[in-house]
C-alpha positions as CSV (number, residue, x, y, z in Angstrom):
1,X,65.9,153.7,48.5
2,X,68.3,152.5,51.2
3,X,69.1,156.0,52.2
4,X,65.4,157.0,52.3
5,X,64.5,153.9,54.4
6,X,67.3,154.5,56.9
7,X,66.6,158.2,57.1
8,X,62.9,157.5,57.9
9,X,63.8,154.9,60.5
10,X,66.5,156.8,62.4
11,X,64.4,160.0,62.2
12,X,61.9,158.5,64.6
13,X,64.4,158.0,67.4
14,X,62.0,156.7,70.0
15,X,60.5,154.0,67.8
16,X,64.0,153.1,66.4
17,X,65.4,152.6,69.9
18,X,62.4,150.7,71.0
19,X,62.7,148.2,68.1
20,X,66.4,147.8,68.7
21,X,65.9,147.3,72.4
22,X,63.4,144.5,71.8
23,X,65.6,142.7,69.3
24,X,68.7,143.2,71.6
25,X,66.9,141.7,74.5
26,X,65.8,138.7,72.5
27,X,69.4,138.2,71.1
28,X,71.0,138.6,74.5
29,X,68.7,136.2,76.4
30,X,68.8,133.5,73.6
31,X,72.6,133.7,73.2
32,X,73.4,133.9,76.9
33,X,71.1,131.1,78.0
34,X,72.2,129.0,75.1
35,X,75.9,129.5,75.8
36,X,75.3,128.6,79.5
37,X,73.4,125.4,78.5
38,X,76.1,124.3,76.1
39,X,78.7,125.0,78.8
40,X,76.8,123.0,81.4
41,X,76.3,120.1,79.1
42,X,80.0,119.9,78.3
43,X,80.6,119.4,82.1
44,X,78.6,116.2,82.2
45,X,81.4,114.3,80.4
46,X,84.2,116.5,81.4
47,X,86.2,113.8,83.2
48,X,86.0,111.7,80.0
49,X,87.5,114.6,78.1
50,X,90.2,114.9,80.8
51,X,91.4,111.3,80.2
52,X,92.3,111.2,76.5
53,X,94.6,108.2,77.0
54,X,91.5,106.0,77.3
55,X,90.1,105.0,73.9
56,X,87.4,102.8,75.4
57,X,85.5,103.0,78.7
58,X,84.1,99.9,80.3
59,X,81.4,100.2,82.9
60,X,78.6,98.3,84.7
61,X,75.6,97.8,82.4
62,X,73.4,99.8,84.7
63,X,75.4,103.0,84.3
64,X,73.4,106.1,83.5
65,X,76.1,108.8,84.0
66,X,79.5,109.1,85.5
67,X,78.1,109.4,89.1
68,X,75.5,106.6,88.9
69,X,77.2,103.2,88.5
70,X,78.1,100.1,90.4
71,X,81.6,98.8,91.3
72,X,83.4,96.3,89.1
73,X,85.6,93.6,90.7
74,X,89.2,92.6,89.8
75,X,88.1,89.4,87.9
76,X,86.4,91.5,85.2
77,X,89.7,93.4,84.7
78,X,91.5,90.2,83.8
79,X,88.6,89.2,81.4
80,X,88.9,92.6,79.6
81,X,92.7,92.2,79.3
82,X,92.2,88.8,77.6
83,X,90.0,90.2,74.8
84,X,91.7,90.3,71.4
85,X,92.5,93.9,70.3
86,X,93.0,95.2,73.9
87,X,96.5,96.6,74.2
88,X,96.1,97.6,77.9
89,X,93.4,97.9,80.5
90,X,93.6,99.6,83.8
91,X,91.1,100.3,86.6
92,X,89.7,103.7,87.6
93,X,88.1,104.2,91.0
94,X,85.9,107.3,91.2
95,X,84.6,108.2,94.7
96,X,83.3,111.1,96.7
97,X,85.2,111.7,99.9
98,X,84.7,114.4,102.5
99,X,87.3,116.9,103.7
100,X,86.6,118.5,107.0
101,X,87.3,122.3,107.1
102,X,88.5,124.3,110.1
103,X,84.9,125.5,110.8
104,X,83.9,121.8,111.1
105,X,82.0,121.9,107.8
106,X,82.4,119.1,105.3
107,X,83.5,119.7,101.7
108,X,82.8,116.9,99.2
109,X,85.6,116.1,96.8
110,X,85.5,113.9,93.7
111,X,88.6,111.8,93.9
112,X,89.9,109.8,90.9
113,X,91.9,106.7,92.0
114,X,94.2,105.8,89.1
115,X,96.1,102.7,88.4
116,X,99.1,102.3,90.8
117,X,101.3,100.4,88.3
118,X,100.9,102.6,85.2
119,X,99.5,105.8,86.4
120,X,97.0,105.8,83.5
121,X,94.0,107.9,84.4
122,X,96.0,110.9,85.6
123,X,95.5,114.2,83.7
124,X,98.1,114.8,81.0
125,X,101.4,116.2,82.1
126,X,100.6,119.4,80.2
127,X,97.7,120.1,82.6
128,X,99.9,120.2,85.6
129,X,100.1,123.7,87.0
130,X,102.5,123.0,89.9
131,X,104.2,119.9,91.3
132,X,104.7,116.6,89.7
133,X,102.6,113.5,89.1
134,X,105.5,111.3,90.2
135,X,105.0,112.6,93.7
136,X,101.7,110.8,93.9
137,X,103.5,107.5,94.2
138,X,104.3,108.4,97.8
139,X,101.8,107.4,100.5
140,X,99.3,110.0,101.6
141,X,99.6,112.3,98.7
142,X,97.0,114.0,96.4
143,X,96.8,116.3,93.4
144,X,94.1,118.9,93.5
145,X,92.3,120.9,90.8
146,X,93.7,124.4,90.6
147,X,90.3,126.1,90.5
148,X,89.1,124.3,93.6
149,X,92.4,125.2,95.4
150,X,91.6,128.9,94.7
151,X,87.9,128.7,95.7
152,X,86.2,126.0,97.7
153,X,89.4,124.6,99.3
154,X,91.0,127.8,100.4
155,X,93.0,127.6,103.6
156,X,91.8,129.7,106.5
157,X,94.4,131.8,108.3
158,X,94.5,132.7,112.0
159,X,93.8,136.4,111.3
160,X,90.5,135.4,109.5
161,X,91.7,135.8,106.0
162,X,92.3,132.9,103.6
163,X,94.8,131.9,100.9
164,X,94.7,129.3,98.0
165,X,95.5,125.7,98.8
166,X,99.1,125.0,97.7
167,X,101.7,122.4,97.5
168,X,102.8,121.1,101.0
169,X,99.4,121.8,102.6
170,X,97.8,119.1,104.6
171,X,94.2,118.0,104.1
172,X,91.8,115.6,105.9
173,X,89.9,113.2,103.7
174,X,87.4,110.9,105.4
175,X,89.4,111.4,108.6
176,X,92.8,110.6,107.1
177,X,95.5,113.1,106.5
178,X,96.9,113.7,103.0
179,X,99.5,116.1,101.6
180,X,98.9,118.2,98.5
181,X,101.8,117.5,96.1
182,X,100.4,119.1,92.9
183,X,97.9,121.3,91.3
184,X,96.3,120.6,87.9
185,X,93.7,121.9,85.5
186,X,90.6,119.8,85.0
187,X,87.1,120.3,83.7
188,X,84.6,121.4,86.4
189,X,82.2,118.7,87.5
190,X,78.5,119.3,86.9
191,X,77.8,119.3,90.6
192,X,80.8,121.6,91.2
193,X,82.7,119.2,93.4
194,X,86.4,119.8,93.6
195,X,88.4,117.2,91.7
196,X,91.4,115.4,93.1
197,X,93.7,112.6,91.9
198,X,95.5,109.9,93.9
199,X,96.6,106.3,93.6
200,X,93.8,103.7,93.7
201,X,95.3,101.8,96.5
202,X,95.4,105.0,98.6
203,X,91.9,105.9,97.8
204,X,90.7,102.4,98.7
205,X,92.1,102.9,102.2
206,X,90.3,106.2,102.6
207,X,87.0,105.0,101.1
208,X,86.1,101.8,102.9
209,X,84.1,99.4,100.9
210,X,85.9,100.0,97.6
211,X,88.9,97.7,98.2
212,X,89.9,95.7,95.1
213,X,87.0,97.2,93.1
214,X,86.6,100.2,90.9
215,X,84.0,102.0,88.8
216,X,85.5,101.9,85.3
217,X,88.0,100.0,83.2
218,X,90.0,102.3,80.9
219,X,91.1,100.5,77.7
220,X,93.7,101.2,75.0
221,X,93.2,99.3,71.7
222,X,95.8,97.9,69.4
223,X,97.0,100.3,66.8
224,X,95.3,98.3,63.9
225,X,92.1,97.5,65.9
226,X,88.7,99.0,65.3
227,X,87.5,100.4,68.7
228,X,83.8,99.5,67.8
229,X,84.8,95.9,67.2
230,X,86.9,95.7,70.4
231,X,83.9,97.1,72.3
232,X,81.7,94.4,70.9
233,X,84.1,91.7,71.9
234,X,84.4,93.1,75.5
235,X,80.7,93.2,75.8
236,X,80.4,89.6,74.7
237,X,83.2,88.3,76.9
238,X,82.4,90.1,80.1
239,X,78.7,91.1,80.2
240,X,79.9,94.7,80.9
241,X,79.3,97.6,78.6
242,X,82.2,99.0,76.6
243,X,82.0,102.2,74.6
244,X,84.6,104.2,72.8
245,X,85.3,107.7,74.1
246,X,83.1,109.5,71.6
247,X,80.1,107.1,72.2
248,X,80.6,107.2,76.0
249,X,80.5,111.0,76.0
250,X,77.5,111.0,73.8
251,X,75.7,108.5,76.0
252,X,76.2,110.6,79.1
253,X,75.3,113.8,77.2
254,X,72.0,112.3,76.0
255,X,71.1,111.1,79.5
256,X,71.3,114.6,80.9
257,X,69.6,116.0,77.8
258,X,66.6,113.7,77.8
259,X,66.3,112.3,81.3
260,X,66.8,115.5,83.4
261,X,65.2,118.9,83.6
262,X,68.2,120.8,82.3
263,X,67.1,121.2,78.7
264,X,63.5,122.1,79.4
265,X,64.5,124.8,81.9
266,X,66.9,126.5,79.5
267,X,64.4,126.1,76.7
268,X,61.8,128.0,78.6
269,X,64.2,130.9,79.2
270,X,65.1,131.0,75.5
271,X,61.5,130.9,74.4
272,X,60.5,133.6,76.8
273,X,63.3,135.8,75.5
274,X,62.0,135.2,71.9
275,X,58.4,136.0,72.8
276,X,59.2,139.1,74.8
277,X,61.6,140.4,72.2
278,X,59.1,139.7,69.4
279,X,56.3,141.4,71.3
280,X,58.4,144.6,72.0
281,X,59.8,144.8,68.5
282,X,56.5,143.9,66.8
283,X,54.4,146.4,68.7
284,X,57.0,149.2,68.3
285,X,57.4,148.5,64.6
286,X,53.6,148.6,64.1
287,X,53.4,151.9,66.0
288,X,56.3,153.3,63.9
289,X,54.4,152.5,60.6
290,X,51.2,153.9,62.0
291,X,52.9,157.2,63.1
292,X,54.6,157.5,59.6
293,X,51.5,156.8,57.5
294,X,51.7,160.3,55.9
295,X,55.3,159.8,54.9
296,X,54.4,156.4,53.2
297,X,51.4,158.0,51.6
298,X,53.6,160.7,50.2
299,X,55.9,158.1,48.6
300,X,52.8,156.4,47.2
301,X,51.5,159.7,45.8
302,X,54.9,160.2,44.1
303,X,54.5,156.9,42.2
304,X,56.1,154.3,44.5
305,X,54.4,150.9,44.2
306,X,53.6,148.5,47.0
307,X,56.7,146.5,46.1
308,X,58.8,149.6,46.9
309,X,57.1,150.1,50.2
310,X,57.8,146.5,51.1
311,X,61.5,146.9,50.2
312,X,61.7,150.0,52.5
313,X,60.2,148.0,55.4
314,X,62.5,145.0,54.8
315,X,65.6,147.3,54.6
316,X,64.5,148.8,57.9
317,X,63.9,145.4,59.4
318,X,67.3,144.1,58.3
319,X,69.1,147.2,59.6
320,X,67.4,147.0,63.1
321,X,68.0,143.2,63.2
322,X,71.7,143.6,62.6
323,X,72.1,146.3,65.3
324,X,69.9,144.4,67.8
325,X,71.9,141.2,67.1
326,X,75.2,142.9,67.5
327,X,74.2,144.5,70.8
328,X,72.6,141.3,72.2
329,X,75.5,139.1,71.2
330,X,78.0,141.7,72.5
331,X,76.2,141.7,75.8
332,X,76.3,137.9,76.0
333,X,80.0,138.0,75.3
334,X,80.6,140.5,78.1
335,X,78.5,138.3,80.4
336,X,80.8,135.4,79.5
337,X,83.9,137.4,80.3
338,X,82.4,138.3,83.7
339,X,81.9,134.5,84.4
340,X,85.5,133.7,83.6
341,X,87.1,132.0,86.6
342,X,83.7,131.3,88.3
343,X,81.9,128.0,88.7
344,X,79.3,128.9,86.0
345,X,80.3,127.5,82.6
346,X,79.8,129.5,79.5
347,X,80.6,128.3,76.0
348,X,79.6,130.4,73.0
349,X,79.5,128.1,69.9
350,X,79.2,129.3,66.3
351,X,75.9,127.4,66.0
352,X,74.4,129.6,68.8
353,X,75.3,132.7,66.8
354,X,73.6,131.3,63.7
355,X,70.5,130.4,65.7
356,X,70.4,133.9,67.3
357,X,70.8,135.5,63.9
358,X,67.9,133.5,62.4
359,X,65.7,134.1,65.4
360,X,66.3,137.9,65.4
361,X,65.8,138.1,61.6
362,X,62.6,136.2,61.9
363,X,61.3,138.5,64.6
364,X,62.3,141.6,62.6
365,X,61.0,140.5,59.2
366,X,57.8,139.2,60.7
367,X,57.2,142.5,62.4
368,X,57.8,144.3,59.1
369,X,55.5,142.0,57.1
370,X,52.7,142.4,59.7
371,X,53.0,146.1,59.5
372,X,53.0,146.0,55.7
373,X,49.4,144.9,55.6
374,X,48.2,148.4,56.6
375,X,50.5,150.1,54.0
376,X,49.1,148.0,51.1
377,X,45.7,149.5,51.9
378,X,47.1,153.0,52.4
379,X,45.3,155.7,50.3
380,X,47.9,158.1,48.7
381,X,45.3,160.9,49.1
382,X,45.9,160.8,52.8
383,X,48.8,163.2,52.4
384,X,46.4,165.9,51.2
385,X,44.0,165.6,54.1
386,X,44.2,167.8,57.2
């Protein structure tokens, strides 16, 4: 029966390719858009992921995301350090500064001002591509994200060409000169600002108005302390909001998921892909069954029951679904490869493959079952009519 079903399906090449194209389009669009959405949503808490040393993040109660928060003063830092269960607590200043380029245009840079005494808040040593974090302790120094150094912060040469920003180059931030002493790997920001690191004291001199203040307090808990319990104590003692790393990332994620237009925009694209793919596959499958009514009538005349016809259609539906899924997902993977090294994030999770598989199977089986209705009423004598 499987051989008969596949021979019938592949024999009608035009309809076969039409069904596969519809299913491939649906799988491609759903997988590609879904992977971009997952990648973009991972960016919203990227700087939290880049700071694994901090078990707890303390912020102003009005915080909605990493970029929308008020400054905290030094007094609150001492209050947090006095809480039972807190092993260490350091400030983190996060500000946008502007670098003026040779063509007089301004380039925004997200600068992380880390604790001068401990250096906590820097990326891990393993993320350094060139240079050393120790060099940041000198005045007027900065570590730049490697991707930004190769793209947005390239150095213009006199002959009109450009080269990547590298160690030893000079930059201007808010009108003050700084020297690049290192390159590191960091997660891209949602708004695609280049990321840089420097000491908080140096950033305070560049960004007027943030002296002796900061955006976050990074906390390390005692080895035997429960982070949730420590967060509750910090909240009670300071009036600030403390969250462990997992909850803080989830809080930011949910803000962008429910309070912005990111999710609806991607959902519309995915739904359109599903509808268009279903329309193409369903119409083509229905036309295929109509054009092969005599063949199905012959099978009925030879004694095949309706259950047998249903099995043939389901075999054909499964076969086309697997080919369409493979081509669509393969196209999405190729698209992801093309995006490698660009500002557009792409993350293909196993759950996306499962969703695409179920969606394509739903389209294909639904198209087969709709077409089955006409076969159940098919008269076997049709084969003998002219």
